[in-house]
N, C-alpha and C positions, 0 to 999 in steps of 0.2 A: 477765360471769361470772354475775350474777344472772339474766340471761335464759336462760343455759344451764341453770342449776339449775332454773329454772321449767319449762323444756321437759322436762327429765328427770323432774321430779315429775309433770308432766302425763302423760308416756308411761307411767310406772310405775302411776299411778292408772288410766289407761285399760286397761292390761293386766290389772289386778286386776278391773276391772269385767267385762271379757270372760271371764275365768276363772270368776268367781262366777256369771255369767249361764249359762255352760255347766253348772256344777254344779247350779244351780237347775233347769235343763231336764232334766238326768239324774234328779234326785231327784223332781221333781213331774210329769214327763211320761214315765214309764217305757215307755209304749207305743212311744216313738220308738226304743227299743233292743230288738231282737228277742232274747229269751232263748234260749240254746242248751243250757242245763244240763238234763240229763234225770234227775238225782237219783240219788245213791247209787253212782255209777260213777266218781267222780273222787276221787283221794286226794292228799294232800300228798306231796312228794318228799323223801326223807331221804338219798338218795345218788345218785350217778351210775351209769354203766354199770360193772358188776363185771368186764366183759370187757377193759377198757382200763386201762393203768397211768397213770391221770390222777387228780389231786386238785385241789380248788379252795379257794382262800382267799376267805372271805366276810367283808366288813366292814359291819356295821350302823351307820349313821351318823345321829346326831342332835346331834352336838357335835364340837368339836375340829378346826376347819378347819386349824389349823397342824399338827396331828398327821396329818391326812389328807394334807396336802401332803408331809409326811415319808414317809408310807407309799408314796405314789405314786413318790417319788424312789427309795426303796429297791427297790420292785418293778421299776422301770425299770432300775436298775443291775444287776439279775440277769436282765433280759430275760424276765420272766414277767408274765402277765396275771391280774388278779383281778376279782371282782365286788363292786361297792359298792351296797348296798341303802340308799338315802337317804330320810330323812324329808322330807316336803314342806315343812314349816315351816323346816327347816334349809336345804334347797336354795334356798328363796326368799330367804334372807339371805346365801347364800354362792355367788353366781353364778360368780365367778372360779374357785373350787375345783371347782365342778361341771363347768365347761368343761375344766379341767385333767384331770379324770378321763377325760372323753371323748376329748380331744385326745391323751392318752397311750395310747389304744387299749384302755383297760380297759372292762369292762362296767358299765353303770349299771342299777340295778333299783329296785323300789318297796318302801318300808317304811312306807307309810301317811303321813298328813299330821301328825297330832297325837300319835302313839304311844299310841293307844287300845288297850284290851283288846278285840280283835275278837271274842272268844268271847261277849262280852256285848252286842255290837251286832246290831241287826236287819239285814235285807237292804239296805235303802236306805242306812243309815249305813255299812255295810261298803263298799258301792259308792261312796259319797261320798268316804270316806277314800282309797280306792285311785285313783279317777278324778281327783280334784283334784290329787293328787301327780303323776299321769301328765301332766295338762295343763300344770302348772307346769314340770316338768322339760323337756318337749318345747319349751315356749315359750322357756325360758332357754338350752338348749344343743342343741336339735334332736334329742335322743335319744328314740326311742319304745320304751317298756319293755314286757316281757311276762312278767316274773318278779316275784312278790310274796312277801316274807318278813313274816309277821305279827309285830308287836312282841311281845317276850317269848315268842314261839312259841305264842301263845294264839289258837286259831281254833276254829270250829265248822263243821258241815255248811253252815250259812248263809254263812259266809265262803268256803268252797269254791265254793258256788253263785255268789256275787257276783263272785268273782275269775274264775271260768270264763266267766261271761256277758260280762265285760270283756276276755276274751282273755288272761288271766294264768294261769300255773302257780304253785301255792303251794309255796314252798321252805322246808324245815326244815334240819336238819344231822345229821351222823353223829358229829362231834367238836365239843365245846364247850369253849373255853378258860376260860370264865367270867371273863374278864378285866375285866368291868365291876365285879366284886366283889373279885377277888383280884389282887394286884400282884406276887406272888412270881414272878420270871422262870423259875426252874427248874420250878415247878409248871405255869406256862403252857406251857412247852416240852414237858413230859411229856404234858400233855393234848392238845397239838396233834400229837404225833408217835407216841404209844403205839399199838402194833398197827396199823400203817397198812394200809389195804385199797384196792384199786382203787375209784375212784368216791367216795372220801371227800369230804365237804363240811365244811370246818373253819371254825367261827364265831369271829370276832374283833370287836373294837370299836376305835375310834380313841383308845386310851389311850397315854400316854407309855411305860409299861412294855411294852405290846404292840409298839410301834415298836422298842424296844430289843432285844426277843427275836426279832423278825421275820427278820433275816438268818440266824440259827441254824436257824429252822424251814425256810426256803427251802433252805438248804444241805443240811439233812438229807434232804429229799425228792429233791433233785437227786442226792445221793450214793447213794441206794438205787434209783435208776432210775425215779422218777415224773416225769411231766410236770405242771407246774402251769398249769392252764388255767381259763378262765371257767366259770361254772356252766352256761351254755347249751351249751358244748362238752362238758362233762362228762356232762350228762344225755342227750346224744344217743347213741342206740344205734348 
């Protein structure tokens, strides 16, 4: 048993060395990555196609693995797919839940590593936060991400540039439940469902009150003829 633990510790440490070596290379040898951003012509995405009756449930995750598991179970019971924007430091500590997201057919996306204010970060730090999360998530569950949601919705032109150069689209939202602050389920339901439009991106977090109201939100959109799809499917024209 001690030998098994020793081997697991060695493998974990080795993986971390590989990951941080990659980040070092990205940060200090930028000439190895060919920048493709041309400046001023890339915007964040606030909604999907207005032509299709689709909406997306987005979960920004830096906490609550138990609630995330409950959210996955609820989504699966209604046969709908969602997008989980995961923080890198959370993903690193919750491999089994990360794998469950992917194995259940949901979309996994990038929410930065340490929940930084990306508007205040320079180009290299923006790139580091995004790329490190991408490397860790792919190493843990095999998913390669191309969507990035800046923590707290804070970003700058530099953030757009860094994300674009890494092959990411920057995703915002059209409906915010503000469930990280408010726990009243009626209020959350109203925010999630008021004046629904094609292409809506509905922001949530893994909170127990969000999990409790989630079935009602899903049932509402199904009852009025919307498909609940991943963000990638929603933003495809």
